[in-house]
Structures are given as structure tokens and as C-alpha cells.
N, CA and C atoms of all chains as a GROMACS GRO file, in nm:
protein
  618
    1MET      N    1   0.097  -0.122  -0.006
    1MET     CA    2  -0.010  -0.011   0.012
    1MET      C    3   0.075   0.120   0.007
    2HIS      N    4   0.042   0.216  -0.095
    2HIS     CA    5   0.142   0.329  -0.104
    2HIS      C    6   0.114   0.427   0.025
    3VAL      N    7   0.207   0.514   0.062
    3VAL     CA    8   0.190   0.603   0.190
    3VAL      C    9   0.088   0.706   0.126
    4SER      N   10  -0.012   0.745   0.234
    4SER     CA   11  -0.080   0.862   0.190
    4SER      C   12  -0.019   0.986   0.169
    5PRO      N   13  -0.035   1.044   0.045
    5PRO     CA   14   0.031   1.195   0.034
    5PRO      C   15   0.004   1.287   0.159
    6ASP      N   16  -0.124   1.275   0.200
    6ASP     CA   17  -0.170   1.388   0.306
    6ASP      C   18  -0.084   1.356   0.420
    7PHE      N   19  -0.054   1.216   0.457
    7PHE     CA   20   0.018   1.193   0.591
    7PHE      C   21   0.166   1.214   0.566
    8HIS      N   22   0.206   1.186   0.434
    8HIS     CA   23   0.361   1.221   0.415
    8HIS      C   24   0.391   1.378   0.422
    9GLN      N   25   0.298   1.445   0.374
    9GLN     CA   26   0.310   1.588   0.366
    9GLN      C   27   0.290   1.649   0.516
   10ALA      N   28   0.197   1.600   0.597
   10ALA     CA   29   0.189   1.656   0.738
   10ALA      C   30   0.284   1.607   0.826
   11VAL      N   31   0.347   1.497   0.811
   11VAL     CA   32   0.460   1.449   0.909
   11VAL      C   33   0.571   1.543   0.869
   12GLU      N   34   0.605   1.568   0.751
   12GLU     CA   35   0.720   1.656   0.711
   12GLU      C   36   0.710   1.808   0.756
   13PHE      N   37   0.582   1.852   0.742
   13PHE     CA   38   0.542   1.991   0.767
   13PHE      C   39   0.561   2.001   0.931
   14ILE      N   40   0.524   1.905   1.003
   14ILE     CA   41   0.530   1.927   1.151
   14ILE      C   42   0.653   1.903   1.207
   15GLY      N   43   0.747   1.821   1.127
   15GLY     CA   44   0.884   1.788   1.162
   15GLY      C   45   0.993   1.893   1.125
   16LYS      N   46   0.931   1.999   1.053
   16LYS     CA   47   1.023   2.115   0.990
   16LYS      C   48   1.086   2.176   1.129
   17ARG      N   49   1.207   2.242   1.098
   17ARG     CA   50   1.285   2.286   1.198
   17ARG      C   51   1.198   2.381   1.294
   18TRP      N   52   1.178   2.342   1.420
   18TRP     CA   53   1.099   2.422   1.522
   18TRP      C   54   0.955   2.411   1.516
   19THR      N   55   0.881   2.373   1.415
   19THR     CA   56   0.754   2.368   1.402
   19THR      C   57   0.686   2.288   1.513
   20GLY      N   58   0.738   2.170   1.530
   20GLY     CA   59   0.707   2.079   1.629
   20GLY      C   60   0.704   2.140   1.785
   21ALA      N   61   0.810   2.217   1.800
   21ALA     CA   62   0.834   2.282   1.938
   21ALA      C   63   0.723   2.413   1.959
   22ILE      N   64   0.707   2.458   1.829
   22ILE     CA   65   0.592   2.567   1.840
   22ILE      C   66   0.465   2.511   1.870
   23LEU      N   67   0.435   2.409   1.807
   23LEU     CA   68   0.295   2.330   1.833
   23LEU      C   69   0.279   2.280   1.977
   24TRP      N   70   0.398   2.221   2.034
   24TRP     CA   71   0.385   2.186   2.154
   24TRP      C   72   0.339   2.298   2.259
   25ALA      N   73   0.434   2.405   2.243
   25ALA     CA   74   0.384   2.527   2.324
   25ALA      C   75   0.239   2.575   2.302
   26LEU      N   76   0.184   2.584   2.176
   26LEU     CA   77   0.055   2.607   2.151
   26LEU      C   78  -0.044   2.503   2.179
   27SER      N   79  -0.009   2.394   2.201
   27SER     CA   80  -0.112   2.299   2.249
   27SER      C   81  -0.132   2.293   2.396
   28GLU      N   82  -0.034   2.354   2.467
   28GLU     CA   83  -0.055   2.375   2.601
   28GLU      C   84  -0.173   2.492   2.623
   29ARG      N   85  -0.147   2.612   2.552
   29ARG     CA   86  -0.230   2.728   2.554
   29ARG      C   87  -0.177   2.836   2.452
   30SER      N   88  -0.260   2.942   2.441
   30SER     CA   89  -0.238   3.025   2.331
   30SER      C   90  -0.097   3.122   2.414
   31HIS      N   91  -0.040   3.179   2.316
   31HIS     CA   92   0.092   3.243   2.367
   31HIS      C   93   0.090   3.380   2.279
   32TYR      N   94   0.148   3.476   2.365
   32TYR     CA   95   0.186   3.614   2.291
   32TYR      C   96   0.303   3.572   2.231
   33TYR      N   97   0.335   3.667   2.116
   33TYR     CA   98   0.460   3.638   2.028
   33TYR      C   99   0.591   3.645   2.124
   34ALA      N  100   0.592   3.734   2.227
   34ALA     CA  101   0.722   3.763   2.302
   34ALA      C  102   0.725   3.609   2.389
   35GLU      N  103   0.622   3.581   2.419
   35GLU     CA  104   0.632   3.435   2.509
   35GLU      C  105   0.689   3.325   2.415
   36LEU      N  106   0.640   3.311   2.292
   36LEU     CA  107   0.707   3.215   2.197
   36LEU      C  108   0.859   3.217   2.202
   37THR      N  109   0.899   3.331   2.211
   37THR     CA  110   1.036   3.342   2.182
   37THR      C  111   1.111   3.284   2.311
   38GLN      N  112   1.046   3.299   2.423
   38GLN     CA  113   1.091   3.229   2.557
   38GLN      C  114   1.086   3.061   2.547
   39VAL      N  115   0.977   3.018   2.511
   39VAL     CA  116   0.941   2.877   2.518
   39VAL      C  117   1.028   2.808   2.438
   40VAL      N  118   1.083   2.848   2.322
   40VAL     CA  119   1.165   2.782   2.220
   40VAL      C  120   1.305   2.864   2.202
   41PRO      N  121   1.376   2.856   2.309
   41PRO     CA  122   1.491   2.920   2.302
   41PRO      C  123   1.588   2.870   2.183
   42GLY      N  124   1.677   2.974   2.126
   42GLY     CA  125   1.756   2.940   2.024
   42GLY      C  126   1.692   2.946   1.889
   43LEU      N  127   1.552   2.959   1.890
   43LEU     CA  128   1.482   3.003   1.764
   43LEU      C  129   1.498   3.155   1.731
   44SER      N  130   1.534   3.190   1.626
   44SER     CA  131   1.540   3.320   1.571
   44SER      C  132   1.420   3.377   1.556
   45ASP      N  133   1.413   3.530   1.571
   45ASP     CA  134   1.272   3.605   1.547
   45ASP      C  135   1.228   3.575   1.403
   46ARG      N  136   1.344   3.567   1.300
   46ARG     CA  137   1.302   3.555   1.174
   46ARG      C  138   1.230   3.421   1.141
   47LEU      N  139   1.301   3.313   1.182
   47LEU     CA  140   1.242   3.189   1.174
   47LEU      C  141   1.116   3.169   1.244
   48LEU      N  142   1.110   3.226   1.366
   48LEU     CA  143   0.970   3.202   1.433
   48LEU      C  144   0.864   3.283   1.348
   49SER      N  145   0.892   3.384   1.303
   49SER     CA  146   0.797   3.460   1.220
   49SER      C  147   0.736   3.354   1.110
   50ARG      N  148   0.860   3.308   1.041
   50ARG     CA  149   0.822   3.249   0.927
   50ARG      C  150   0.752   3.112   0.945
   51ARG      N  151   0.781   3.029   1.060
   51ARG     CA  152   0.708   2.932   1.101
   51ARG      C  153   0.549   2.953   1.140
   52LEU      N  154   0.537   3.059   1.214
   52LEU     CA  155   0.413   3.100   1.259
   52LEU      C  156   0.308   3.134   1.122
   53ARG      N  157   0.382   3.192   1.020
   53ARG     CA  158   0.306   3.231   0.903
   53ARG      C  159   0.270   3.098   0.826
   54GLU      N  160   0.366   3.002   0.808
   54GLU     CA  161   0.346   2.862   0.764
   54GLU      C  162   0.222   2.808   0.838
   55LEU      N  163   0.237   2.808   0.957
   55LEU     CA  164   0.120   2.730   1.050
   55LEU      C  165  -0.020   2.799   1.036
   56GLU      N  166  -0.006   2.938   1.012
   56GLU     CA  167  -0.146   3.023   0.964
   56GLU      C  168  -0.193   2.984   0.831
   57ALA      N  169  -0.110   2.971   0.758
   57ALA     CA  170  -0.132   2.930   0.621
   57ALA      C  171  -0.204   2.788   0.599
   58ALA      N  172  -0.142   2.708   0.675
   58ALA     CA  173  -0.208   2.556   0.682
   58ALA      C  174  -0.323   2.550   0.764
   59GLY      N  175  -0.362   2.669   0.834
   59GLY     CA  176  -0.492   2.664   0.889
   59GLY      C  177  -0.472   2.610   1.029
   60ILE      N  178  -0.358   2.586   1.074
   60ILE     CA  179  -0.341   2.522   1.202
   60ILE      C  180  -0.331   2.622   1.351
   61VAL      N  181  -0.286   2.731   1.296
   61VAL     CA  182  -0.272   2.847   1.394
   61VAL      C  183  -0.341   2.986   1.360
   62GLU      N  184  -0.403   3.048   1.446
   62GLU     CA  185  -0.450   3.170   1.427
   62GLU      C  186  -0.403   3.283   1.503
   63ARG      N  187  -0.396   3.403   1.449
   63ARG     CA  188  -0.318   3.516   1.483
   63ARG      C  189  -0.430   3.607   1.542
   64SER      N  190  -0.410   3.658   1.648
   64SER     CA  191  -0.505   3.780   1.721
   64SER      C  192  -0.430   3.896   1.746
   65VAL      N  193  -0.491   4.024   1.709
   65VAL     CA  194  -0.391   4.149   1.732
   65VAL      C  195  -0.500   4.202   1.866
   66HIS      N  196  -0.426   4.228   1.964
   66HIS     CA  197  -0.499   4.298   2.090
   66HIS      C  198  -0.502   4.435   2.091
   67ALA      N  199  -0.606   4.487   2.100
   67ALA     CA  200  -0.614   4.644   2.114
   67ALA      C  201  -0.545   4.690   2.247
   68GLU      N  202  -0.417   4.708   2.261
   68GLU     CA  203  -0.364   4.741   2.358
   68GLU      C  204  -0.257   4.866   2.343
   69THR      N  205  -0.189   4.917   2.430
   69THR     CA  206  -0.077   5.000   2.392
   69THR      C  207   0.049   4.972   2.456
   70PRO      N  208   0.152   4.922   2.397
   70PRO     CA  209   0.135   4.891   2.237
   70PRO      C  210   0.038   4.761   2.222
   71PRO      N  211   0.012   4.756   2.082
   71PRO     CA  212  -0.062   4.630   2.048
   71PRO      C  213   0.020   4.508   2.065
   72ARG      N  214  -0.049   4.394   2.105
   72ARG     CA  215   0.027   4.271   2.130
   72ARG      C  216  -0.046   4.181   2.032
   73VAL      N  217   0.035   4.062   1.986
   73VAL     CA  218  -0.020   3.963   1.893
   73VAL      C  219  -0.011   3.851   1.972
   74SER      N  220  -0.119   3.766   1.961
   74SER     CA  221  -0.121   3.620   2.034
   74SER      C  222  -0.137   3.519   1.922
   75TYR      N  223  -0.113   3.400   1.949
   75TYR     CA  224  -0.115   3.289   1.868
   75TYR      C  225  -0.206   3.177   1.933
   76ALA      N  226  -0.287   3.124   1.870
   76ALA     CA  227  -0.370   3.011   1.946
   76ALA      C  228  -0.394   2.910   1.835
   77LEU      N  229  -0.395   2.775   1.867
   77LEU     CA  230  -0.440   2.676   1.772
   77LEU      C  231  -0.585   2.701   1.724
   78THR      N  232  -0.615   2.670   1.601
   78THR     CA  233  -0.745   2.689   1.529
   78THR      C  234  -0.826   2.527   1.591
   79GLU      N  235  -0.932   2.520   1.522
   79GLU     CA  236  -0.989   2.378   1.539
   79GLU      C  237  -0.897   2.276   1.471
   80LYS      N  238  -0.847   2.291   1.362
   80LYS     CA  239  -0.771   2.200   1.273
   80LYS      C  240  -0.637   2.179   1.379
   81GLY      N  241  -0.589   2.293   1.434
   81GLY     CA  242  -0.467   2.256   1.506
   81GLY      C  243  -0.493   2.198   1.635
   82THR      N  244  -0.610   2.233   1.688
   82THR     CA  245  -0.643   2.170   1.820
   82THR      C  246  -0.665   1.995   1.802
   83ALA      N  247  -0.712   1.976   1.684
   83ALA     CA  248  -0.704   1.826   1.654
   83ALA      C  249  -0.596   1.773   1.644
   84LEU      N  250  -0.494   1.826   1.622
   84LEU     CA  251  -0.354   1.773   1.623
   84LEU      C  252  -0.310   1.725   1.766
   85ARG      N  253  -0.367   1.777   1.874
   85ARG     CA  254  -0.328   1.758   2.027
   85ARG      C  255  -0.297   1.607   2.046
   86PRO      N  256  -0.391   1.509   2.014
   86PRO     CA  257  -0.366   1.355   2.041
   86PRO      C  258  -0.206   1.326   1.968
   87ALA      N  259  -0.202   1.368   1.855
   87ALA     CA  260  -0.086   1.316   1.803
   87ALA      C  261   0.036   1.358   1.869
   88ILE      N  262   0.038   1.501   1.912
   88ILE     CA  263   0.136   1.565   1.977
   88ILE      C  264   0.161   1.492   2.118
   89SER      N  265   0.057   1.477   2.175
   89SER     CA  266   0.032   1.426   2.318
   89SER      C  267   0.110   1.274   2.314
   90GLU      N  268   0.078   1.202   2.197
   90GLU     CA  269   0.136   1.048   2.176
   90GLU      C  270   0.292   1.064   2.161
   91LEU      N  271   0.335   1.155   2.089
   91LEU     CA  272   0.463   1.176   2.049
   91LEU      C  273   0.564   1.242   2.173
   92ARG      N  274   0.474   1.313   2.253
   92ARG     CA  275   0.548   1.359   2.378
   92ARG      C  276   0.563   1.236   2.464
   93ALA      N  277   0.453   1.156   2.485
   93ALA     CA  278   0.485   1.038   2.570
   93ALA      C  279   0.568   0.942   2.524
   94TRP      N  280   0.583   0.914   2.406
   94TRP     CA  281   0.684   0.822   2.341
   94TRP      C  282   0.819   0.901   2.352
   95ALA      N  283   0.846   1.018   2.334
   95ALA     CA  284   0.967   1.075   2.343
   95ALA      C  285   1.024   1.060   2.506
   96GLN      N  286   0.918   1.104   2.598
   96GLN     CA  287   0.965   1.080   2.738
   96GLN      C  288   1.001   0.930   2.766
   97ARG      N  289   0.925   0.837   2.719
   97ARG     CA  290   0.934   0.696   2.767
   97ARG      C  291   1.066   0.635   2.699
   98TRP      N  292   1.099   0.692   2.594
   98TRP     CA  293   1.214   0.631   2.533
   98TRP      C  294   1.330   0.731   2.500
   99ASN      N  295   1.336   0.824   2.571
   99ASN     CA  296   1.441   0.935   2.567
   99ASN      C  297   1.476   0.962   2.417
  100GLY      N  298   1.374   1.003   2.352
  100GLY     CA  299   1.397   1.058   2.221
  100GLY      C  300   1.463   0.954   2.125
  101THR      N  301   1.532   1.014   2.022
  101THR     CA  302   1.578   0.938   1.904
  101THR      C  303   1.741   0.939   1.889
  102HIS      N  304   1.792   0.964   2.000
  102HIS     CA  305   1.940   0.970   2.010
  102HIS      C  306   1.996   0.825   1.954
  103SER      N  307   2.103   0.856   1.874
  103SER     CA  308   2.175   0.713   1.833
  103SER      C  309   2.246   0.642   1.954
  104MET      N  310   0.690   2.725   3.017
  104MET     CA  311   0.754   2.588   3.015
  104MET      C  312   0.839   2.545   2.895
  105HIS      N  313   0.958   2.540   2.918
  105HIS     CA  314   1.035   2.512   2.790
  105HIS      C  315   0.987   2.365   2.715
  106VAL      N  316   1.003   2.365   2.608
  106VAL     CA  317   0.964   2.237   2.513
  106VAL      C  318   1.084   2.150   2.547
  107SER      N  319   1.034   2.006   2.577
  107SER     CA  320   1.125   1.895   2.596
  107SER      C  321   1.215   1.889   2.485
  108PRO      N  322   1.356   1.866   2.524
  108PRO     CA  323   1.438   1.854   2.411
  108PRO      C  324   1.437   1.722   2.350
  109ASP      N  325   1.396   1.607   2.415
  109ASP     CA  326   1.364   1.464   2.366
  109ASP      C  327   1.232   1.483   2.257
  110PHE      N  328   1.133   1.551   2.303
  110PHE     CA  329   1.018   1.572   2.189
  110PHE      C  330   1.079   1.663   2.075
  111HIS      N  331   1.152   1.754   2.102
  111HIS     CA  332   1.187   1.841   1.998
  111HIS      C  333   1.268   1.768   1.905
  112GLN      N  334   1.352   1.683   1.938
  112GLN     CA  335   1.438   1.610   1.870
  112GLN      C  336   1.366   1.503   1.806
  113ALA      N  337   1.268   1.437   1.874
  113ALA     CA  338   1.184   1.324   1.806
  113ALA      C  339   1.119   1.372   1.697
  114VAL      N  340   1.040   1.488   1.715
  114VAL     CA  341   0.932   1.531   1.621
  114VAL      C  342   1.018   1.556   1.491
  115GLU      N  343   1.133   1.627   1.492
  115GLU     CA  344   1.218   1.655   1.380
  115GLU      C  345   1.287   1.530   1.321
  116PHE      N  346   1.330   1.454   1.392
  116PHE     CA  347   1.395   1.310   1.344
  116PHE      C  348   1.264   1.247   1.257
  117ILE      N  349   1.159   1.241   1.295
  117ILE     CA  350   1.047   1.158   1.230
  117ILE      C  351   1.002   1.228   1.127
  118GLY      N  352   1.019   1.385   1.112
  118GLY     CA  353   0.963   1.465   1.012
  118GLY      C  354   1.075   1.467   0.911
  119LYS      N  355   1.191   1.419   0.921
  119LYS     CA  356   1.293   1.415   0.807
  119LYS      C  357   1.238   1.361   0.692
  120ARG      N  358   1.300   1.418   0.569
  120ARG     CA  359   1.229   1.387   0.449
  120ARG      C  360   1.235   1.224   0.440
  121TRP      N  361   1.101   1.184   0.405
  121TRP     CA  362   1.077   1.029   0.383
  121TRP      C  363   1.076   0.954   0.511
  122THR      N  364   1.122   0.983   0.630
  122THR     CA  365   1.128   0.896   0.737
  122THR      C  366   0.994   0.869   0.780
  123GLY      N  367   0.904   0.972   0.794
  123GLY     CA  368   0.760   0.925   0.830
  123GLY      C  369   0.682   0.839   0.736
  124ALA      N  370   0.719   0.847   0.600
  124ALA     CA  371   0.667   0.752   0.516
  124ALA      C  372   0.716   0.612   0.530
  125ILE      N  373   0.837   0.608   0.571
  125ILE     CA  374   0.908   0.473   0.608
  125ILE      C  375   0.838   0.411   0.724
  126LEU      N  376   0.828   0.495   0.822
  126LEU     CA  377   0.765   0.445   0.964
  126LEU      C  378   0.611   0.400   0.945
  127TRP      N  379   0.551   0.473   0.836
  127TRP     CA  380   0.391   0.435   0.815
  127TRP      C  381   0.414   0.309   0.743
  128ALA      N  382   0.493   0.272   0.650
  128ALA     CA  383   0.498   0.140   0.585
  128ALA      C  384   0.520   0.036   0.703
  129LEU      N  385   0.632   0.062   0.767
  129LEU     CA  386   0.668  -0.031   0.867
  129LEU      C  387   0.572  -0.074   0.991
  130SER      N  388   0.507   0.045   1.013
  130SER     CA  389   0.400   0.038   1.120
  130SER      C  390   0.281  -0.066   1.077
  131GLU      N  391   0.280  -0.076   0.948
  131GLU     CA  392   0.177  -0.172   0.900
  131GLU      C  393   0.218  -0.303   0.899
  132ARG      N  394   0.355  -0.342   0.881
  132ARG     CA  395   0.422  -0.472   0.871
  132ARG      C  396   0.567  -0.460   0.846
  133SER      N  397   0.638  -0.573   0.846
  133SER     CA  398   0.784  -0.571   0.831
  133SER      C  399   0.784  -0.565   0.670
  134HIS      N  400   0.883  -0.523   0.613
  134HIS     CA  401   0.905  -0.516   0.476
  134HIS      C  402   1.049  -0.551   0.429
  135TYR      N  403   1.047  -0.616   0.314
  135TYR     CA  404   1.175  -0.633   0.240
  135TYR      C  405   1.224  -0.527   0.180
  136TYR      N  406   1.349  -0.501   0.170
  136TYR     CA  407   1.392  -0.384   0.118
  136TYR      C  408   1.343  -0.348   0.002
  137ALA      N  409   1.333  -0.425  -0.093
  137ALA     CA  410   1.288  -0.403  -0.235
  137ALA      C  411   1.118  -0.346  -0.214
  138GLU      N  412   1.059  -0.411  -0.122
  138GLU     CA  413   0.925  -0.362  -0.098
  138GLU      C  414   0.911  -0.206  -0.056
  139LEU      N  415   1.019  -0.188   0.018
  139LEU     CA  416   1.004  -0.042   0.074
  139LEU      C  417   1.038   0.043  -0.057
  140THR      N  418   1.106   0.021  -0.144
  140THR     CA  419   1.130   0.104  -0.263
  140THR      C  420   0.982   0.119  -0.345
  141GLN      N  421   0.906   0.042  -0.314
  141GLN     CA  422   0.787   0.030  -0.387
  141GLN      C  423   0.657   0.133  -0.323
  142VAL      N  424   0.658   0.109  -0.189
  142VAL     CA  425   0.575   0.179  -0.107
  142VAL      C  426   0.616   0.333  -0.104
  143VAL      N  427   0.720   0.378  -0.103
  143VAL     CA  428   0.768   0.516  -0.107
  143VAL      C  429   0.821   0.554  -0.241
  144PRO      N  430   0.741   0.568  -0.354
  144PRO     CA  431   0.782   0.584  -0.469
  144PRO      C  432   0.847   0.732  -0.472
  145GLY      N  433   0.957   0.763  -0.544
  145GLY     CA  434   1.017   0.886  -0.550
  145GLY      C  435   1.149   0.890  -0.458
  146LEU      N  436   1.152   0.801  -0.364
  146LEU     CA  437   1.260   0.790  -0.296
  146LEU      C  438   1.368   0.720  -0.355
  147SER      N  439   1.498   0.784  -0.344
  147SER     CA  440   1.605   0.722  -0.407
  147SER      C  441   1.664   0.590  -0.318
  148ASP      N  442   1.732   0.504  -0.362
  148ASP     CA  443   1.782   0.391  -0.299
  148ASP      C  444   1.890   0.445  -0.205
  149ARG      N  445   1.953   0.550  -0.254
  149ARG     CA  446   2.067   0.595  -0.149
  149ARG      C  447   2.014   0.664  -0.026
  150LEU      N  448   1.907   0.738  -0.043
  150LEU     CA  449   1.839   0.804   0.075
  150LEU      C  450   1.755   0.709   0.146
  151LEU      N  451   1.693   0.614   0.101
  151LEU     CA  452   1.603   0.499   0.174
  151LEU      C  453   1.721   0.436   0.255
  152SER      N  454   1.842   0.385   0.186
  152SER     CA  455   1.940   0.329   0.298
  152SER      C  456   2.001   0.413   0.412
  153ARG      N  457   1.997   0.530   0.390
  153ARG     CA  458   2.036   0.625   0.483
  153ARG      C  459   1.944   0.637   0.589
  154ARG      N  460   1.819   0.655   0.558
  154ARG     CA  461   1.708   0.653   0.648
  154ARG      C  462   1.693   0.542   0.729
  155LEU      N  463   1.699   0.441   0.666
  155LEU     CA  464   1.692   0.302   0.732
  155LEU      C  465   1.811   0.288   0.845
  156ARG      N  466   1.924   0.333   0.812
  156ARG     CA  467   2.056   0.318   0.907
  156ARG      C  468   2.024   0.404   1.013
  157GLU      N  469   1.962   0.539   0.985
  157GLU     CA  470   1.951   0.632   1.087
  157GLU      C  471   1.839   0.584   1.180
  158LEU      N  472   1.739   0.502   1.132
  158LEU     CA  473   1.619   0.439   1.210
  158LEU      C  474   1.686   0.326   1.304
  159GLU      N  475   1.793   0.257   1.235
  159GLU     CA  476   1.829   0.136   1.328
  159GLU      C  477   1.915   0.212   1.424
  160ALA      N  478   1.986   0.318   1.394
  160ALA     CA  479   2.089   0.366   1.490
  160ALA      C  480   2.005   0.424   1.613
  161ALA      N  481   1.889   0.491   1.592
  161ALA     CA  482   1.798   0.544   1.685
  161ALA      C  483   1.710   0.438   1.759
  162GLY      N  484   1.735   0.282   1.726
  162GLY     CA  485   1.693   0.200   1.782
  162GLY      C  486   1.533   0.169   1.751
  163ILE      N  487   1.479   0.214   1.647
  163ILE     CA  488   1.338   0.212   1.608
  163ILE      C  489   1.314   0.113   1.510
  164VAL      N  490   1.403   0.086   1.432
  164VAL     CA  491   1.407  -0.031   1.307
  164VAL      C  492   1.519  -0.129   1.358
  165GLU      N  493   1.472  -0.262   1.328
  165GLU     CA  494   1.580  -0.359   1.326
  165GLU      C  495   1.585  -0.421   1.178
  166ARG      N  496   1.702  -0.471   1.149
  166ARG     CA  497   1.732  -0.541   1.008
  166ARG      C  498   1.768  -0.673   1.036
  167SER      N  499   1.689  -0.752   0.948
  167SER     CA  500   1.720  -0.899   0.943
  167SER      C  501   1.770  -0.942   0.810
  168VAL      N  502   1.875  -1.033   0.803
  168VAL     CA  503   1.931  -1.077   0.681
  168VAL      C  504   1.867  -1.224   0.658
  169HIS      N  505   1.799  -1.257   0.559
  169HIS     CA  506   1.731  -1.392   0.563
  169HIS      C  507   1.829  -1.495   0.476
  170ALA      N  508   1.846  -1.602   0.520
  170ALA     CA  509   1.936  -1.704   0.453
  170ALA      C  510   1.862  -1.763   0.347
  171GLU      N  511   1.876  -1.685   0.227
  171GLU     CA  512   1.805  -1.750   0.110
  171GLU      C  513   1.908  -1.741   0.001
  172THR      N  514   1.879  -1.759  -0.114
  172THR     CA  515   1.960  -1.741  -0.218
  172THR      C  516   1.872  -1.684  -0.344
  173PRO      N  517   1.895  -1.551  -0.367
  173PRO     CA  518   2.007  -1.460  -0.308
  173PRO      C  519   1.937  -1.416  -0.163
  174PRO      N  520   2.038  -1.376  -0.078
  174PRO     CA  521   1.987  -1.342   0.052
  174PRO      C  522   1.916  -1.201   0.061
  175ARG      N  523   1.797  -1.201   0.158
  175ARG     CA  524   1.714  -1.072   0.128
  175ARG      C  525   1.718  -1.022   0.272
  176VAL      N  526   1.711  -0.894   0.270
  176VAL     CA  527   1.703  -0.811   0.393
  176VAL      C  528   1.577  -0.756   0.413
  177SER      N  529   1.534  -0.773   0.536
  177SER     CA  530   1.392  -0.712   0.570
  177SER      C  531   1.406  -0.621   0.701
  178TYR      N  532   1.305  -0.537   0.716
  178TYR     CA  533   1.311  -0.433   0.819
  178TYR      C  534   1.168  -0.440   0.884
  179ALA      N  535   1.198  -0.428   1.029
  179ALA     CA  536   1.064  -0.422   1.095
  179ALA      C  537   1.099  -0.335   1.220
  180LEU      N  538   0.992  -0.281   1.282
  180LEU     CA  539   0.994  -0.206   1.386
  180LEU      C  540   1.065  -0.279   1.522
  181THR      N  541   1.127  -0.216   1.601
  181THR     CA  542   1.182  -0.268   1.729
  181THR      C  543   1.059  -0.271   1.831
  182GLU      N  544   1.066  -0.277   1.955
  182GLU     CA  545   0.975  -0.256   2.040
  182GLU      C  546   0.962  -0.103   2.075
  183LYS      N  547   1.086  -0.042   2.062
  183LYS     CA  548   1.061   0.121   2.074
  183LYS      C  549   0.986   0.176   1.943
  184GLY      N  550   1.019   0.111   1.823
  184GLY     CA  551   0.966   0.156   1.706
  184GLY      C  552   0.791   0.125   1.706
  185THR      N  553   0.777   0.016   1.764
  185THR     CA  554   0.627  -0.023   1.783
  185THR      C  555   0.558   0.061   1.862
  186ALA      N  556   0.627   0.119   1.979
  186ALA     CA  557   0.566   0.206   2.057
  186ALA      C  558   0.528   0.347   1.994
  187LEU      N  559   0.579   0.362   1.879
  187LEU     CA  560   0.536   0.497   1.787
  187LEU      C  561   0.412   0.483   1.726
  188ARG      N  562   0.356   0.354   1.714
  188ARG     CA  563   0.245   0.348   1.635
  188ARG      C  564   0.119   0.426   1.668
  189PRO      N  565   0.098   0.444   1.816
  189PRO     CA  566  -0.024   0.530   1.845
  189PRO      C  567   0.004   0.682   1.776
  190ALA      N  568   0.121   0.722   1.792
  190ALA     CA  569   0.161   0.872   1.740
  190ALA      C  570   0.122   0.870   1.588
  191ILE      N  571   0.184   0.761   1.516
  191ILE     CA  572   0.152   0.752   1.381
  191ILE      C  573   0.014   0.754   1.346
  192SER      N  574  -0.051   0.679   1.412
  192SER     CA  575  -0.193   0.649   1.388
  192SER      C  576  -0.276   0.780   1.397
  193GLU      N  577  -0.254   0.866   1.506
  193GLU     CA  578  -0.308   0.967   1.538
  193GLU      C  579  -0.287   1.077   1.432
  194LEU      N  580  -0.152   1.084   1.392
  194LEU     CA  581  -0.139   1.171   1.276
  194LEU      C  582  -0.190   1.138   1.150
  195ARG      N  583  -0.187   0.997   1.118
  195ARG     CA  584  -0.268   0.952   0.988
  195ARG      C  585  -0.392   1.005   1.007
  196ALA      N  586  -0.481   0.978   1.096
  196ALA     CA  587  -0.620   1.001   1.124
  196ALA      C  588  -0.634   1.149   1.097
  197TRP      N  589  -0.558   1.245   1.169
  197TRP     CA  590  -0.557   1.381   1.152
  197TRP      C  591  -0.531   1.420   1.012
  198ALA      N  592  -0.426   1.361   0.936
  198ALA     CA  593  -0.407   1.413   0.788
  198ALA      C  594  -0.529   1.377   0.706
  199GLN      N  595  -0.590   1.255   0.730
  199GLN     CA  596  -0.714   1.223   0.666
  199GLN      C  597  -0.825   1.324   0.682
  200ARG      N  598  -0.846   1.338   0.807
  200ARG     CA  599  -0.972   1.416   0.847
  200ARG      C  600  -0.951   1.558   0.768
  201TRP      N  601  -0.833   1.634   0.780
  201TRP     CA  602  -0.812   1.751   0.766
  201TRP      C  603  -0.730   1.780   0.611
  202ASN      N  604  -0.726   1.686   0.540
  202ASN     CA  605  -0.655   1.690   0.423
  202ASN      C  606  -0.505   1.752   0.407
  203GLY      N  607  -0.428   1.708   0.524
  203GLY     CA  608  -0.281   1.754   0.529
  203GLY      C  609  -0.283   1.896   0.574
  204THR      N  610  -0.150   1.944   0.536
  204THR     CA  611  -0.143   2.083   0.572
  204THR      C  612  -0.112   2.182   0.450
  205HIS      N  613  -0.178   2.142   0.352
  205HIS     CA  614  -0.178   2.248   0.223
  205HIS      C  615  -0.197   2.377   0.258
  206SER      N  616  -0.158   2.472   0.213
  206SER     CA  617  -0.183   2.612   0.240
  206SER      C  618  -0.311   2.654   0.160
   0.00000   0.00000   0.00000
């Protein structure tokens, strides 16, 4: 049986550098942009912005602008993104149990 | 809360080009090498071999040489690899329900 193209594309999308880490954080709760720079240390501003745009384009994450001074932007999972939680949760449990994929 | 390094590493390992597709196939049943080249069309021999070596090194896949003429090599999930099935299954269900991550 051939591998489903949707699965193939989804697993590689989620496995892109830092995308999984961003999804982990957002699967806990919504985050302000500045908070995301804290939970994923080592991730550059530029790459974080790009990954968030990709996640928005895929319909997984939604962006909200808050009418504050200065305005703040927050990110949350959409319904489609929330539906990813069981997969993330299974992978979290696996990585914890088996100590990741170190050689 | 910081993202777990084990999760971070695992999600990016599994999301490497073609690794998820190979895991999908092996989560169904063990495969001979030649069969794997069929289930993941477009994957070169060289990259398939590399990915299988990485999966072996991570303790997820085991290789068996069968005493036949000519000898054939098959690949199966280890206990650690089998433990990934629920995560793969959740991701399969998600990709099917939401048609992947197309923009």
C-alpha cells in the first residue's frame, strides 16, 4: 500500500525545524509572540515569524491582534490545530518514555 | 514551560524527508528492502538506505538478513518503534480528516 500523500506531507510539515516545538507550546495554551520566543530558546525571530506564517497558512494556527498600547499579537491553535493535540500528546509520551531518538 | 528536548528532537527526526513515510509502511508490517522502494515511490535507493540506517541507529527499526539465495534483507519496527504506532496512527487520522497541511 502506498503511503498517503496527506500523511507524508503532514509529518514532514510538523517535523520542520522548530515547528513541532511551536506546536507543543501552543497545544498547552495560546501564547503572545514574545512568550513564544521564550519557550523555544535558540529560535531566531525571523524563523519564528516564518514558521508562524506557515502554520497560519496551513490553517493550524490563528493570530489575534489585541487592542492594547502597544498592541500585542497572540497565537492560538485553530480547530484544525487543536485536532493535532492527540498526535502531539502521543509523541510527547513516546519521547519521554524512550528518551528521544538519540543514536 | 520550555519544550522538552527529547520531544523536539523526536518530532524533527520523524519529520525528516521520507522518514515518516518509511515509518508508516513499517507500522503496517515488516518489509523487504525491495518492497520499501515500492511503497515510497520517488525515494532514491541511497536516501532510503540512509534513512534506514538512521532508524536503526535510533533503535526504532531492526534489520534481518534472511538465509536465502540470493539473501534478502527485511526491516521491522523494534519495541521502541512499535511504541510509535499510536503517534503515527493519530497523525494519519488527522491528515485524513483535515486533508494534510496544504496552504
